[in-house]
C-alpha positions in Angstrom: -0.1 0.1 0.0 2.7 2.6 0.9 4.4 1.7 -2.3 1.2 2.3 -4.2 0.5 5.3 -2.3 4.1 6.4 -3.2 3.5 6.1 -6.7 0.2 7.9 -6.7 1.6 10.6 -4.8 4.6 10.6 -7.3 2.2 10.7 -10.2 0.3 13.6 -8.4 3.6 15.6 -7.8 4.7 15.3 -11.5 1.3 16.5 -12.8 1.3 19.2 -10.5 5.0 20.2 -11.7 3.7 20.2 -15.2 0.7 22.3 -14.3 3.2 24.9 -12.4 5.3 24.8 -15.3 2.5 25.8 -17.8 1.2 28.5 -15.6 4.6 30.0 -15.3 5.2 29.8 -19.0 2.0 31.7 -19.8 3.4 34.5 -17.3 6.3 35.3 -19.8 6.7 36.2 -23.2 9.7 36.8 -25.7 10.2 39.1 -28.5 12.4 37.9 -31.4 12.5 38.8 -35.1 10.9 35.7 -37.0 13.9 35.3 -39.1 17.4 36.2 -39.2 20.3 35.9 -41.8 24.0 35.7 -41.6 27.0 34.4 -43.7 28.7 31.2 -43.5 31.5 31.3 -40.8 30.4 34.6 -39.5 28.6 35.5 -36.3 25.0 36.4 -35.9 23.4 39.2 -33.8 19.9 38.1 -32.1 17.9 40.8 -30.8 15.7 39.6 -28.2 13.5 40.8 -25.1 11.3 39.2 -22.8 8.8 40.3 -20.3 7.9 38.6 -16.8 4.5 39.1 -15.0 5.9 39.5 -11.6 9.1 40.7 -12.6 10.7 38.1 -10.5 13.9 37.4 -12.4 17.0 37.7 -10.1 20.7 37.4 -10.7 22.4 35.3 -11.2 20.3 34.3 -14.4 21.3 32.1 -17.2 20.5 32.3 -20.9 20.3 29.1 -23.1 20.0 29.1 -26.7 18.5 25.7 -27.9 18.3 24.4 -31.6 15.9 22.5 -33.3 12.9 22.3 -30.5 11.5 23.7 -27.4 11.9 20.7 -25.6 15.2 19.1 -24.5 14.5 15.7 -25.9 14.4 16.9 -29.3 16.5 20.0 -29.2 20.1 20.8 -28.8 21.5 23.4 -26.3 24.2 25.0 -28.4 25.1 28.0 -26.0 24.7 28.3 -22.4 26.0 31.4 -20.7 26.8 29.6 -17.4 29.2 27.2 -19.2 32.7 27.7 -20.7 32.3 24.8 -23.2 29.4 25.1 -25.7 29.0 24.1 -29.2 28.9 27.7 -30.4 30.6 30.5 -28.6 28.5 33.2 -27.8 27.5 36.1 -25.4 24.5 37.3 -23.8 24.6 41.0 -24.5 21.7 42.2 -22.7 20.9 42.5 -18.8 18.7 39.5 -18.2 17.3 40.9 -14.9 15.9 43.8 -17.0 14.3 41.5 -19.6 17.0 41.9 -22.4 18.0 38.8 -23.7 19.9 40.0 -26.9 22.8 37.8 -27.7 25.5 37.0 -30.3 26.6 33.5 -31.7 30.1 33.3 -33.2 31.3 31.1 -36.2 27.9 30.1 -37.5 28.0 27.6 -40.1 25.6 25.9 -42.6 25.0 23.2 -40.3 23.5 25.4 -37.6 20.9 26.7 -39.9 17.6 25.8 -37.9 15.1 27.2 -35.4 16.3 28.4 -32.2 14.6 28.8 -28.9 15.6 30.8 -25.7 15.7 29.4 -22.2 15.9 31.4 -19.2 17.1 30.0 -15.6 17.4 31.5 -12.5 17.1 30.0 -8.9 14.6 27.0 -9.3 12.9 28.7 -12.2 13.3 27.4 -15.8 11.5 28.7 -18.6 11.7 27.6 -22.4 9.7 30.3 -24.6 7.6 28.7 -27.3 8.7 31.7 -29.7 11.4 30.9 -32.0 13.6 32.7 -34.6 14.8 30.9 -37.7 18.5 31.4 -38.6 19.3 30.9 -42.3 23.0 31.0 -43.2 24.0 32.2 -46.5 27.1 31.7 -48.7 27.6 35.2 -49.3 27.2 38.4 -47.2 24.4 40.8 -48.0 24.8 43.3 -50.9 24.1 46.9 -50.2 21.2 48.9 -51.1 21.4 52.2 -52.8 18.7 55.0 -52.7 18.7 58.3 -54.5 16.0 60.9 -55.0 15.6 60.9 -58.7 15.8 62.9 -60.7 18.1 65.5 -59.2 18.0 69.3 -60.1 21.3 71.0 -60.5 22.2 73.3 -57.8 19.7 71.9 -55.4 21.4 70.1 -52.5 20.6 66.3 -52.4 21.5 63.1 -50.4 22.3 59.6 -51.4 21.8 56.8 -48.8 23.6 53.4 -49.0 22.8 50.6 -46.4 23.8 47.2 -45.7 23.0 44.8 -43.0 25.2 44.1 -40.3 24.9 40.5 -39.0 27.9 40.6 -36.7 28.1 43.7 -34.2 31.8 43.2 -33.5 33.0 43.5 -37.0 30.3 45.3 -39.1 30.8 46.1 -42.8 32.1 49.2 -44.2 30.8 51.5 -47.0 32.5 53.5 -49.5 31.5 55.7 -52.3 32.9 55.7 -55.9 33.3 58.4 -57.2 33.9 60.2 -54.0 31.8 63.1 -55.1 31.6 64.7 -51.6 31.6 64.3 -47.8 29.8 61.2 -46.5 28.8 60.1 -43.1 28.7 56.5 -41.8 26.6 55.3 -38.9 25.5 51.8 -37.4 22.0 52.1 -36.7 19.2 49.6 -35.2 16.1 49.0 -37.1 12.5 48.5 -35.3 13.0 44.9 -35.3 16.2 45.2 -33.4 18.6 44.2 -36.1 21.4 46.3 -37.2 22.7 47.9 -40.4 25.4 50.2 -41.5 24.1 53.5 -43.3 26.3 55.9 -45.2 24.8 59.3 -46.4 26.3 61.2 -49.3 25.6 64.9 -49.5 26.1 66.5 -52.8 25.1 69.6 -54.8 24.3 68.0 -58.3 26.0 69.7 -61.3 25.2 69.0 -65.0 28.5 67.4 -65.5 27.2 64.7 -63.4 24.3 63.8 -65.5 24.5 60.2 -66.4 27.5 59.6 -63.9 27.5 56.0 -62.6 27.7 56.2 -58.6 28.6 53.2 -56.6 28.3 52.2 -53.0 30.9 49.3 -52.2 30.4 47.3 -49.0 33.1 45.2 -47.6 32.6 42.6 -45.1 35.4 40.8 -43.1 34.5 37.2 -42.5 35.8 35.1 -39.6 37.0 32.4 -42.3 36.9 33.7 -45.6 38.7 37.1 -45.0 37.4 40.1 -46.7 34.7 40.3 -49.5 33.0 43.3 -51.2 29.8 44.0 -53.1 28.8 46.9 -54.9 25.6 48.5 -56.3 25.6 51.3 -59.1 23.2 53.7 -60.0 23.1 56.3 -62.7 22.5 59.9 -61.8 19.7 62.0 -63.6 20.4 65.7 -63.1 18.0 68.2 -64.7 19.5 71.4 -65.9 18.6 74.1 -68.3 20.4 74.6 -71.7 24.1 75.0 -71.6 26.8 76.2 -74.2 24.4 77.0 -76.9 26.0 78.1 -80.3 24.8 78.7 -83.8 26.6 76.7 -86.6 26.2 77.0 -90.5 25.7 74.1 -92.5 28.2 75.1 -95.3 31.3 77.0 -95.6 30.3 78.5 -99.1 27.8 81.4 -99.0 26.8 82.9 -102.3 24.2 85.2 -103.5 20.8 83.4 -103.6 22.3 80.1 -102.3 20.3 78.2 -99.4 21.9 78.2 -96.0 20.6 76.5 -92.8 21.4 77.9 -89.3 21.5 75.1 -86.4 21.0 75.8 -82.8 22.5 73.2 -80.5 23.6 72.8 -76.9 23.1 70.5 -74.0 20.2 70.2 -71.7 18.2 67.8 -69.8 15.4 67.5 -70.6 15.9 68.4 -74.1 15.1 72.0 -75.4 11.5 72.2 -76.1 11.3 75.9 -77.3 13.5 77.7 -79.7 13.6 81.5 -80.4 15.9 83.4 -83.1 17.2 86.8 -83.4 19.1 88.9 -85.8 21.3 92.0 -85.2 21.5 94.7 -88.0 22.9 97.9 -87.6 22.6 97.9 -83.7 19.0 96.9 -83.8 17.7 93.3 -82.7 14.8 91.7 -84.5 13.1 88.6 -83.4 12.7 86.2 -86.4 9.5 84.1 -87.0 11.5 80.9 -86.4 10.3 78.3 -83.7 12.6 75.5 -84.7 16.2 74.3 -83.9 17.1 74.5 -87.6 16.2 77.1 -89.9 16.8 77.4 -93.9 16.7 80.4 -95.9 18.5 82.0 -99.1 21.3 84.4 -98.7 20.2 88.2 -100.0 21.3 91.5 -99.1 18.3 91.6 -96.6 19.1 88.5 -94.7 22.7 89.2 -93.7 23.4 90.2 -90.2 24.6 88.7 -86.9 22.3 85.7 -85.6 21.9 84.0 -82.2 19.2 81.6 -80.7 17.5 81.1 -77.3 16.9 77.5 -76.0 14.5 76.9 -73.2 13.3 73.8 -71.5 11.3 73.1 -68.1 14.4 74.2 -66.1 15.5 77.1 -67.7 16.7 79.2 -70.9 19.9 80.3 -72.2 21.1 82.3 -75.2 23.6 81.1 -77.6 26.9 82.6 -79.1 26.6 84.8 -82.0 27.2 83.9 -85.9 27.9 86.6 -88.3 26.4 86.0 -91.6 28.1 88.1 -94.6 27.9 88.4 -98.2 31.1 87.3 -99.7 33.3 90.0 -101.3 33.1 88.1 -104.8 29.3 88.6 -104.6 29.7 92.5 -104.8 31.8 92.5 -108.0 29.8 92.9 -111.3 30.8 90.6 -114.1 31.9 93.6 -116.3 34.7 94.5 -114.1 36.0 90.9 -114.8 36.0 91.3 -118.6 37.7 94.9 -118.3 40.2 93.3 -115.9 41.2 90.5 -118.3 41.6 93.0 -121.2 43.9 95.3 -119.4 45.9 92.4 -118.6 46.0 91.0 -122.2 47.2 94.3 -123.6 49.6 94.8 -121.0 51.4 91.5 -121.8 51.2 92.2 -125.5 52.8 95.7 -125.0 55.6 94.2 -122.9 56.2 91.5 -125.6 56.5 94.0 -128.4 58.6 96.5 -126.5 61.0 93.7 -125.9 61.2 92.7 -129.3 62.0 96.2 -130.6 64.9 96.5 -128.0 66.2 93.3 -129.1 66.2 94.5 -132.8 67.9 97.5 -132.0 70.7 95.8 -130.0 71.2 93.6 -133.0 71.4 96.6 -135.4 74.1 98.1 -133.2 76.0 95.2 -133.1 76.1 95.0 -136.9 77.3 98.7 -137.2 80.1 98.4 -134.9 83.6 98.4 -136.3 85.0 95.2 -136.2 88.8 94.8 -135.6 88.1 90.9 -135.0 87.4 90.0 -138.6 86.4 86.4 -138.9 86.8 84.2 -141.8 84.7 81.0 -142.9 87.7 78.6 -142.4 88.1 79.3 -138.7 91.7 80.5 -139.1 93.5 82.4 -136.6 95.0 85.6 -137.7 97.8 87.1 -135.6 99.7 90.3 -136.9 98.2 89.7 -140.4 100.2 91.6 -143.0 98.5 93.6 -145.9 99.9 91.2 -148.5 98.3 88.1 -146.7 94.9 90.0 -146.6 95.1 90.9 -150.4 95.7 87.0 -151.1 92.8 86.1 -148.7 90.6 88.6 -150.4 91.4 87.6 -153.8 91.1 83.9 -153.3 88.3 83.4 -150.5 87.5 79.8 -151.5 91.1 78.6 -150.7 91.5 76.7 -147.4 93.7 78.6 -145.0 95.0 76.9 -142.3 98.2 79.1 -141.6 98.9 81.3 -138.7 99.8 84.7 -140.0 101.9 87.3 -138.1 103.5 90.8 -138.2 99.9 92.7 -138.9 100.1 96.3 -140.0 98.6 98.9 -137.9 94.8 99.1 -138.3 95.0 102.2 -140.5 97.2 100.4 -142.9 94.2 98.1 -143.9 92.3 99.2 -146.8 88.4 99.6 -146.4 87.8 96.7 -148.9 89.8 94.3 -146.6 88.1 95.5 -143.5 84.7 94.8 -145.2 86.0 91.4 -146.1 87.1 90.6 -142.6 83.9 91.9 -141.1 81.7 89.5 -143.3 83.5 86.5 -142.4 82.6 83.9 -139.4 84.2 82.2 -136.8 87.7 83.6 -137.0 89.5 85.1 -134.1 91.9 88.1 -134.3 94.3 89.1 -132.0 96.7 92.2 -131.6 95.7 93.7 -134.9 
């Protein structure tokens, strides 16, 4: 009987203990994110808080993280703050007596991806909360998320924000901007669910030069097993600005009377120019033309010359172009009759010069023919040196005879008779010396 009574009492005690435990669990609740993510080989930050109905948690208190199940039979305690040896190194960051069970677990690998339950122990009380958090283990760390108010407007201050999740509070990722347009500020912030993220804010004053520029945010993670790894996100900037660097160009380099020409107004703007105005300056007076397009075509006349410029306008602003001078070429002002007259004058000038040269040449030849020649030449190419009068007589009387001799002892020039002198002057290719 005693044994049976003992058994009954034992059963009654066990039932009462279960009922007491159920009542005790209903007096406590825990608050954790439903899902958390980390990278293989990194640590994980677990935001955690609990409430006790009578606030009876006293020090020393112990926190336990159980993997797989709320119950010890099906679960595995991977970390117990009261033990030095655990399956996972970890730390209770919060004050358990204040209801803060925030923790960190280190070197979490893929084998530890599962549901986790928190167990609180103090004195004789032991409570395993039914709520759990699902921990996912990824192969790569999270990528940054870049946000920018688009589009930006030139000259208006703006801010770009880059954020990346921080799974491990002891070694958060770092953020960097490329290109580094201006000053940036980086902070570690806690979100509403208790998780952490690193945020970098880039402040800038946009310029039209930055329209279309690719801006990147680079997140670098330092992992416990894999070293450092970086990811980036890139967005192109869209900057709105009014027309810039407007100018007017001419579609041809040859401008003639009556020929068609096209003026083109071009420049940079965002959004594109949607309204054009044209102006012409003549004699200090500015006239607005009845043209509303980017390209205008007209024929060149004396009434269409002048200085032209255009105005471009879009939804952001307006700007005037540089000026283009349109003039009639000098050749267009010369009448065809003047070309004919000029050609005639040039022709007669050339003819007169030719005749004058020819006349002078003839006079020179006549003067050479009348010059008294002491150097008479004979056809047989003989050389006469100091020619005697008898020799000249023989040469005059027999001109057809060959003469290959050299004659000396010439008489004085006055001793040569006129007939002999004429003979010598009419002969060719002879050389006379000392006569």
